[in-house]
C-alpha positions in Angstrom: -10.6 -5.2 -16.2 -10.5 -6.8 -12.0 -12.6 -5.0 -9.7 -11.4 -4.4 -6.6 -12.4 -2.9 -3.0 -12.0 0.2 -2.2 -9.1 0.4 0.7 -7.4 3.0 3.1 -3.5 2.8 3.3 -1.5 4.8 5.7 2.2 5.4 5.7 4.5 5.8 8.5 8.0 6.5 9.1 8.5 3.9 11.4 6.2 0.9 11.1 5.6 1.0 6.8 2.6 0.7 5.1 -1.2 -0.3 7.1 -3.7 -1.2 5.2 -7.5 -1.3 5.8 -9.0 -2.9 3.2 -12.8 -2.0 2.1 -15.7 -4.1 3.1 -17.5 -3.4 -0.1 -20.3 -1.1 2.6 -18.1 1.5 2.9 -16.7 -0.2 5.7 -13.1 -1.0 6.4 -11.4 -3.9 8.0 -9.0 -4.4 10.8 -5.3 -2.8 9.4 -3.1 -5.1 7.8 0.4 -3.8 8.5 4.0 -4.6 6.1 7.0 -4.0 7.1 8.9 -1.9 4.5 11.9 -1.0 6.4 12.5 2.6 8.1 12.4 6.6 6.9 9.6 5.4 4.7 8.9 9.1 3.6 6.6 9.2 0.4 4.0 6.9 -1.2 2.2 6.6 -4.8 -0.6 4.4 -5.7 -0.9 3.0 -8.9 -0.4 -0.2 -11.5 2.9 -0.4 -11.6 2.7 -4.1 -13.0 -0.1 -3.8 -15.4 -2.7 -6.6 -14.5 -5.2 -4.3 -13.0 -4.6 -4.6 -10.1 -3.1 -1.0 -7.1 0.0 -1.4 -6.2 1.5 1.3 -3.6 5.6 2.3 -4.5 6.7 3.4 -1.0 10.4 6.0 -1.1 12.7 5.5 1.0 14.3 8.8 1.9 18.2 8.1 3.7 18.6 4.9 1.4 17.4 7.4 -1.7 15.1 3.3 -2.6 12.0 2.8 -3.4 10.0 -0.5 -2.2 6.7 -1.4 -4.6 4.8 -3.9 -2.7 2.2 -5.2 -5.8 -0.9 -6.5 -6.0 -3.6 -4.5 -4.5 -1.9 -5.1 -0.7 -4.2 -8.0 -0.6 -3.7 -9.4 3.3 
């Protein structure tokens, strides 16, 4: 299993996902934005594709769709 550094993931309904990657010493790097479209409503973290890296699934309310950003949201 590959180890990954902790990171912070935030979601905004109009601006998509913002990820602040962990440095490994308790601090975070500047955010990396991922545009996933408008109407983002819910977020879930997990290993969707079985590669032992965290993936993010985002539910979009109006379209009734789910967007998956794979492999730990690496910049």
